[in-house]
C-alpha positions as a printed NumPy array, in Angstrom:
array([[ 25.695,  22.996, -33.592],
       [ 21.924,  22.843, -33.131],
       [ 20.685,  21.004, -30.059],
       [ 17.223,  19.473, -30.322],
       [ 15.395,  17.178, -27.925],
       [ 12.486,  14.719, -27.967],
       [  9.747,  15.583, -25.502],
       [  6.611,  14.194, -23.882],
       [  3.92 ,  16.085, -25.742],
       [  0.515,  16.772, -24.306],
       [ -1.738,  15.911, -27.22 ],
       [ -5.337,  14.958, -28.034],
       [ -6.756,  11.497, -28.252],
       [ -6.959,  10.7  , -31.99 ],
       [-10.746,  10.923, -32.123],
       [-10.601,  14.494, -30.767],
       [ -7.646,  15.82 , -32.794],
       [ -9.661,  17.668, -35.448],
       [-11.832,  19.394, -32.838],
       [ -8.915,  20.364, -30.601],
       [ -6.671,  21.705, -33.387],
       [ -6.969,  25.474, -33.774],
       [ -5.285,  28.244, -35.773],
       [ -2.327,  29.98 , -34.095],
       [ -3.4  ,  32.453, -31.42 ],
       [ -1.998,  35.439, -33.308],
       [ -3.841,  35.009, -36.619],
       [ -7.338,  35.489, -35.164],
       [ -8.855,  38.441, -33.376],
       [-10.733,  37.79 , -30.146],
       [-14.058,  38.128, -31.972],
       [-12.952,  35.727, -34.72 ],
       [-11.748,  33.211, -32.116],
       [-14.999,  33.532, -30.177],
       [-16.976,  32.704, -33.311],
       [-14.676,  29.851, -34.337],
       [-14.927,  28.12 , -30.944],
       [-18.577,  28.928, -30.244],
       [-19.938,  25.39 , -30.639],
       [-16.695,  23.529, -29.943],
       [-15.822,  23.137, -26.247],
       [-12.673,  21.169, -27.169],
       [-11.157,  23.865, -29.395],
       [ -7.684,  24.802, -28.183],
       [ -8.696,  28.429, -28.681],
       [-10.19 ,  28.124, -25.189],
       [ -6.572,  27.82 , -24.028],
       [ -4.67 ,  30.101, -26.414],
       [ -7.39 ,  32.798, -26.682],
       [ -9.055,  32.242, -23.325],
       [-10.558,  35.736, -23.286],
       [-13.306,  34.215, -25.446],
       [-14.693,  32.591, -22.275],
       [-14.886,  35.89 , -20.408],
       [-17.104,  38.927, -21.084],
       [-16.012,  40.777, -24.231],
       [-15.452,  43.896, -22.12 ],
       [-12.885,  42.125, -19.924],
       [ -9.339,  43.568, -20.261],
       [ -7.404,  41.436, -22.754],
       [ -4.224,  41.072, -20.708],
       [ -5.768,  40.813, -17.266],
       [ -4.491,  38.046, -14.978],
       [ -7.925,  36.408, -15.085],
       [ -7.468,  35.729, -18.82 ],
       [ -4.337,  33.665, -18.211],
       [ -5.865,  31.944, -15.197],
       [ -8.794,  30.953, -17.413],
       [ -6.322,  29.512, -19.926],
       [ -4.724,  27.429, -17.151],
       [ -8.103,  26.166, -15.987],
       [ -9.275,  25.311, -19.505],
       [ -6.039,  23.444, -20.269],
       [ -6.291,  21.448, -17.049],
       [ -9.928,  20.557, -17.762],
       [ -9.081,  19.188, -21.206],
       [ -6.546,  16.895, -19.541],
       [ -8.868,  15.92 , -16.689],
       [-11.643,  15.022, -19.152],
       [ -9.261,  12.813, -21.127],
       [ -9.452,  14.93 , -24.263],
       [ -5.709,  15.544, -23.915],
       [ -3.066,  13.225, -22.486],
       [  0.691,  13.324, -21.999],
       [  2.996,  11.006, -23.924],
       [  4.559,   8.32 , -21.728],
       [  8.09 ,   8.77 , -23.116],
       [ 10.   ,  11.532, -24.955],
       [  9.372,  11.345, -28.707],
       [  9.895,  13.296, -31.884],
       [  6.94 ,  14.014, -34.157],
       [  6.626,  14.5  , -37.904],
       [  4.044,  17.07 , -38.971],
       [  2.895,  17.117, -42.596],
       [  0.708,  19.866, -44.013],
       [ -0.879,  19.753, -47.466],
       [ -2.318,  22.884, -49.08 ],
       [ -3.467,  23.117, -52.697],
       [ -1.749,  19.819, -53.492],
       [  1.625,  20.943, -52.098],
       [  2.974,  19.154, -49.015],
       [  5.661,  20.022, -46.483],
       [  6.853,  18.009, -43.498],
       [  8.533,  19.339, -40.382],
       [ 10.107,  17.812, -37.293],
       [  8.358,  18.76 , -34.043],
       [ 10.83 ,  18.837, -31.167],
       [ 12.163,  21.025, -28.416],
       [ 14.991,  23.425, -29.166],
       [ 17.457,  24.844, -26.672],
       [ 16.931,  28.193, -24.962],
       [ 20.737,  28.372, -24.703],
       [ 20.931,  28.05 , -28.497],
       [ 18.447,  30.912, -28.827],
       [ 20.479,  33.125, -26.521],
       [ 23.766,  32.208, -28.235],
       [ 22.37 ,  32.907, -31.731],
       [ 22.654,  29.298, -32.876],
       [ 18.948,  29.84 , -33.471],
       [ 19.109,  32.89 , -35.701],
       [ 16.61 ,  35.733, -35.86 ],
       [ 15.62 ,  38.251, -38.498],
       [ 13.04 ,  40.43 , -36.707],
       [ 12.796,  42.627, -33.64 ],
       [ 10.105,  41.803, -31.098],
       [  7.538,  44.039, -29.404],
       [  7.595,  44.109, -25.575],
       [  3.81 ,  44.013, -25.167],
       [  3.501,  40.917, -27.372],
       [  6.342,  39.237, -25.474],
       [  4.712,  39.98 , -22.134],
       [  1.445,  38.413, -23.273],
       [  3.154,  35.093, -24.042],
       [  5.376,  35.306, -20.937],
       [  2.241,  35.554, -18.789],
       [  0.529,  32.763, -20.718],
       [  3.486,  30.356, -20.397],
       [  4.124,  31.2  , -16.75 ],
       [  0.533,  30.727, -15.571],
       [ -0.416,  27.721, -17.736],
       [  2.97 ,  26.043, -17.254],
       [  2.937,  25.173, -20.943],
       [  4.23 ,  26.35 , -24.293],
       [  1.09 ,  26.121, -26.382],
       [  2.424,  27.937, -29.451],
       [  4.911,  26.459, -31.885],
       [  8.007,  28.31 , -33.124],
       [  8.483,  27.674, -36.84 ],
       [ 12.191,  27.069, -37.589],
       [ 13.991,  26.459, -40.884],
       [ 17.262,  24.667, -41.582],
       [ 19.42 ,  23.886, -44.579],
       [ 18.535,  20.463, -45.963],
       [ 20.285,  17.444, -44.418],
       [ 20.117,  14.557, -46.877],
       [ 20.162,  11.859, -44.205],
       [ 17.343,  13.586, -42.366],
       [ 15.283,  13.888, -45.54 ],
       [ 15.696,  10.147, -46.085],
       [ 14.798,   9.284, -42.48 ],
       [ 11.622,  11.374, -42.637],
       [ 10.435,   9.805, -45.879],
       [ 11.199,   6.296, -44.668],
       [  9.347,   6.782, -41.397],
       [  6.286,   8.219, -43.142],
       [  6.181,   5.363, -45.645],
       [  6.486,   2.624, -43.024],
       [  4.294,   3.971, -40.191],
       [  0.718,   5.17 , -39.926],
       [  0.011,   8.734, -38.761],
       [ -1.705,   9.154, -35.394],
       [ -3.632,  12.158, -36.737],
       [ -4.926,  12.577, -40.281],
       [ -7.641,  15.148, -40.938],
       [ -8.555,  18.06 , -43.17 ],
       [ -9.338,  21.319, -41.363],
       [-12.192,  23.631, -42.282],
       [ -9.877,  25.729, -44.471],
       [ -9.075,  22.693, -46.644],
       [ -5.557,  22.163, -45.3  ],
       [ -4.657,  18.543, -44.462],
       [ -2.778,  17.795, -41.227],
       [ -0.964,  14.527, -40.523],
       [  1.255,  13.707, -37.551],
       [  3.472,  10.682, -36.955],
       [  5.006,   9.767, -33.585],
       [  8.703,   8.824, -33.807],
       [  9.076,   6.673, -30.707],
       [ 11.724,   4.093, -31.547],
       [ 14.916,   4.753, -29.572],
       [ 17.241,   4.168, -32.535],
       [ 15.446,   6.712, -34.714],
       [ 15.122,   9.219, -31.875],
       [ 18.856,   9.074, -31.171],
       [ 19.64 ,   9.243, -34.881],
       [ 17.651,  12.461, -35.309],
       [ 19.312,  14.093, -32.309],
       [ 22.759,  13.121, -33.62 ],
       [ 22.068,  14.34 , -37.159],
       [ 21.287,  17.861, -36.005],
       [ 24.187,  17.914, -33.557],
       [ 26.583,  16.916, -36.356],
       [ 25.147,  18.546, -39.494],
       [ 23.06 ,  21.596, -38.505],
       [ 25.332,  24.456, -37.446],
       [ 22.27 ,  26.623, -36.87 ],
       [ 18.537,  26.948, -37.383],
       [ 16.516,  30.023, -38.358],
       [ 13.316,  31.451, -36.937],
       [ 10.871,  31.647, -39.808],
       [  7.811,  32.524, -37.719],
       [  7.43 ,  32.889, -33.959],
       [ 10.017,  35.427, -32.797],
       [  7.787,  36.508, -29.89 ],
       [  7.121,  32.933, -28.765],
       [ 10.847,  32.163, -28.769],
       [ 11.81 ,  35.346, -26.935],
       [  9.089,  34.746, -24.364],
       [ 10.258,  31.189, -23.66 ],
       [ 13.777,  32.463, -23.005],
       [ 12.542,  35.191, -20.679],
       [ 10.351,  32.767, -18.743],
       [ 13.377,  30.537, -18.126],
       [ 15.376,  33.524, -16.932],
       [ 12.575,  34.764, -14.663],
       [ 12.244,  31.346, -13.02 ],
       [ 15.818,  31.576, -11.786],
       [ 16.56 ,  28.761,  -9.342],
       [ 13.058,  27.402,  -9.893],
       [ 13.768,  26.738, -13.575],
       [ 13.223,  23.137, -14.651],
       [ 15.119,  21.327, -17.427],
       [ 11.919,  21.552, -19.485],
       [ 11.899,  25.356, -19.177],
       [ 15.345,  25.394, -20.81 ],
       [ 13.706,  24.149, -24.012],
       [ 10.893,  25.461, -26.176],
       [  8.443,  23.966, -28.653],
       [  9.598,  24.155, -32.272],
       [  8.867,  22.624, -35.66 ],
       [ 11.849,  22.466, -38.022],
       [ 11.344,  22.487, -41.786],
       [ 14.072,  21.942, -44.393],
       [ 14.464,  24.963, -46.653],
       [ 13.39 ,  23.051, -49.771],
       [  9.896,  22.536, -48.343],
       [  9.096,  26.086, -47.292],
       [  6.651,  28.399, -49.004],
       [  6.894,  32.112, -48.242],
       [  4.084,  34.479, -49.166],
       [  4.254,  38.273, -49.19 ],
       [  3.18 ,  40.414, -46.26 ],
       [  1.216,  43.239, -47.869],
       [  0.552,  46.728, -46.479],
       [ -2.5  ,  48.952, -46.121],
       [ -2.245,  52.646, -45.186],
       [ -4.893,  54.904, -43.622],
       [ -4.16 ,  58.185, -45.419],
       [ -1.982,  60.008, -47.953],
       [ -0.302,  62.232, -45.332],
       [ -2.026,  65.349, -46.657],
       [ -1.264,  64.666, -50.336],
       [ -3.873,  64.535, -53.066],
       [ -3.971,  61.437, -55.242],
       [ -2.324,  63.351, -58.085],
       [  0.452,  64.671, -55.867],
       [  1.112,  61.199, -54.472],
       [  1.235,  59.575, -57.921],
       [  3.58 ,  62.291, -59.168],
       [  5.918,  61.881, -56.188],
       [  6.027,  58.09 , -56.668],
       [  7.436,  58.542, -60.164],
       [ 10.693,  59.904, -58.75 ],
       [ 11.583,  56.346, -57.655],
       [  9.26 ,  54.045, -59.646],
       [  7.857,  53.521, -63.09 ],
       [  4.096,  53.528, -62.801],
       [  1.397,  52.159, -65.089],
       [ -2.352,  51.786, -64.668],
       [ -3.553,  48.169, -64.495],
       [ -6.999,  46.834, -65.458],
       [ -6.676,  43.991, -62.931],
       [ -5.271,  43.39 , -59.476],
       [ -1.464,  43.449, -59.463],
       [  0.255,  40.339, -58.127],
       [  4.004,  41.08 , -58.562],
       [  5.884,  38.382, -60.478],
       [  9.445,  39.355, -59.619],
       [ 11.575,  41.374, -57.236],
       [ 11.2  ,  45.164, -57.206],
       [  7.668,  45.062, -58.585],
       [  4.734,  46.326, -56.502],
       [  1.002,  46.709, -56.809],
       [ -0.729,  49.875, -55.608],
       [ -4.5  ,  50.082, -55.057],
       [ -6.289,  53.32 , -54.316],
       [ -9.658,  54.874, -55.141],
       [-10.795,  51.727, -56.932],
       [ -7.799,  51.521, -59.279],
       [ -4.7  ,  49.317, -59.5  ],
       [ -1.257,  50.502, -60.571],
       [  1.862,  48.491, -61.405],
       [  5.065,  49.937, -59.903],
       [  8.675,  48.993, -60.646],
       [ 11.545,  50.407, -58.592],
       [ 14.021,  52.371, -60.705],
       [ 17.655,  51.292, -60.71 ],
       [ 19.741,  53.414, -58.394],
       [ 16.89 ,  53.982, -55.94 ],
       [ 17.937,  51.074, -53.7  ],
       [ 21.134,  49.397, -52.548],
       [ 22.261,  45.817, -53.26 ],
       [ 23.105,  44.778, -49.692],
       [ 20.928,  42.01 , -48.159],
       [ 18.637,  44.486, -46.387],
       [ 18.609,  47.28 , -48.953],
       [ 17.638,  45.005, -51.825],
       [ 14.472,  43.768, -50.079],
       [ 11.24 ,  45.079, -51.527],
       [  9.906,  45.79 , -48.035],
       [ 12.964,  48.017, -47.497],
       [ 12.482,  49.785, -50.824],
       [  8.865,  50.56 , -49.979],
       [  9.783,  51.561, -46.418],
       [ 12.424,  54.046, -47.534],
       [ 11.017,  55.417, -50.779],
       [  7.296,  55.476, -49.982],
       [  6.402,  54.973, -46.334],
       [  9.119,  57.165, -44.855],
       [  9.732,  59.582, -47.721],
       [  6.144,  60.296, -48.775],
       [  3.863,  59.138, -45.973],
       [  5.898,  59.963, -42.838],
       [  5.672,  56.402, -41.504],
       [  9.044,  55.618, -39.927],
       [  8.317,  52.902, -37.36 ],
       [  6.026,  50.251, -38.787],
       [  5.96 ,  48.369, -35.479],
       [  4.205,  51.22 , -33.649],
       [  2.61 ,  53.545, -36.232],
       [ -1.2  ,  53.202, -36.122],
       [ -1.601,  54.425, -39.719],
       [ -0.277,  51.173, -41.197],
       [ -1.534,  47.612, -41.028],
       [ -0.365,  44.312, -42.507],
       [ -2.228,  41.727, -44.572],
       [ -0.869,  38.196, -44.986],
       [ -0.455,  37.08 , -48.567],
       [ -2.804,  34.142, -48.034],
       [ -5.702,  36.646, -48.047],
       [ -4.859,  37.731, -51.593],
       [ -5.496,  41.035, -53.324],
       [ -9.248,  40.841, -52.646],
       [ -8.593,  41.613, -48.979],
       [ -6.519,  44.658, -49.965],
       [ -9.381,  45.898, -52.135],
       [-11.892,  45.289, -49.341],
       [ -9.874,  47.255, -46.774],
       [ -9.564,  50.238, -49.118],
       [-13.066,  50.123, -50.647],
       [-14.584,  50.049, -47.148],
       [-13.029,  53.435, -46.416],
       [-11.004,  51.993, -43.551],
       [ -7.768,  52.464, -45.5  ],
       [ -6.739,  54.841, -48.272],
       [ -4.274,  52.695, -50.193],
       [ -2.722,  49.241, -50.318],
       [  0.526,  47.756, -51.611],
       [  1.066,  44.183, -52.824],
       [  4.542,  42.607, -52.813],
       [  6.667,  39.896, -54.344],
       [  7.647,  37.527, -51.495],
       [ 11.011,  37.411, -49.768],
       [ 12.947,  34.219, -50.597],
       [ 14.202,  31.74 , -48.007],
       [ 17.733,  32.455, -49.281],
       [ 17.297,  36.153, -48.495],
       [ 16.047,  35.289, -45.008],
       [ 19.074,  33.059, -44.37 ],
       [ 21.516,  35.691, -45.67 ],
       [ 20.071,  38.393, -43.436],
       [ 19.999,  36.201, -40.33 ],
       [ 23.55 ,  34.948, -41.002],
       [ 24.735,  38.548, -41.221],
       [ 23.09 ,  39.47 , -37.926],
       [ 20.795,  41.885, -39.745],
       [ 17.117,  42.549, -39.083],
       [ 14.364,  42.78 , -41.688],
       [ 11.69 ,  45.466, -41.571],
       [  8.687,  44.308, -39.528],
       [  6.212,  41.895, -41.125],
       [  8.416,  40.939, -44.06 ],
       [  7.401,  37.292, -44.447],
       [  4.18 ,  35.29 , -44.241],
       [  4.506,  31.517, -44.048],
       [  1.654,  29.319, -45.16 ],
       [  0.211,  26.844, -44.317],
       [  0.128,  27.434, -40.581],
       [  0.74 ,  24.801, -37.917],
       [ -2.287,  24.122, -35.73 ],
       [ -2.14 ,  24.76 , -31.996],
       [ -3.243,  22.07 , -29.572],
       [ -1.96 ,  19.024, -31.425],
       [  1.398,  19.047, -29.61 ],
       [  2.052,  21.067, -26.46 ],
       [  5.205,  21.257, -24.332],
       [  4.743,  21.529, -20.573],
       [  7.522,  23.143, -18.541],
       [  6.378,  22.041, -15.097]])
């Protein structure tokens, strides 16, 4: 069963919460982070993207970058912008985007559970991205990035969350610059804390990584590397758990640099071996499984996978698998999406306009839009020990970094 723990978060004083809170480190480039934090010395980007405080020519993964993160984190604490909770607590984190709300439980999850597959995965990780977070955690002594976990709804937990929110005031309540509202409640009463721990121990056989595979893997490897110096805190890692009914998955679209030597006509003709294809006067946002949008040379096309061109197993039926096998590999010679430099990924939150921009700029030759993977598909694949193609899911809204941090020493 899933083991979760309250923890003593390092968090901002309420009056500084909106300024400290920052987008996750991996959704902004260094230049974007530098711009976002330019006039905000309290932005947590100075900790999670600390290269912004060094010359732009400085190597991104140099030891000085992580040392700067450690220094910046310590200064925020020394100045009283951040403080550490006096006692272990749970936290409720509500996000509201476009009128839709979702509430997760912020806690620490067990590294042992991660290693024993009680926390289930659905993606492979990349060693260089792991090493970046390993270095960051080791040198700062803190897990600054949240791992987004999902679990099957527990009725008693749903009731407890709603009751706590209706009877207590949030410690943070602000709307970020992107229009997303963030509210956090501190669950600090011993009875409720123990009740939450017991509910997961009794009723949650497992949890699922929705977003944050690299952060989770890095936390486990840091604990292992510490060896005899490992602390109890390093045997846990920062997570936010959302019940499946509250999750919203968006597609993870693709853009491709070239047609692998094909002309447009040859490519369109080859596509029709596995798809029906029709010209569209407007951007294609697929409305059901096995539909795709294709944008190239200023035109949109609507594609539908033909029956018999894909399998019905949990992996084979995914649209990202269909595109990988029948287009990327078969026609474009892209076989490893994790390493091939001819492909890039665009989160669904950016919409079709971003796909058009990337192609119209000449940077990319074509783009594909998807119908999103369902949470049920994610659970089925993780339960079966299978792995999705890279960049299969985009979760929105994103948790903000800096509001709740877990220190391991």
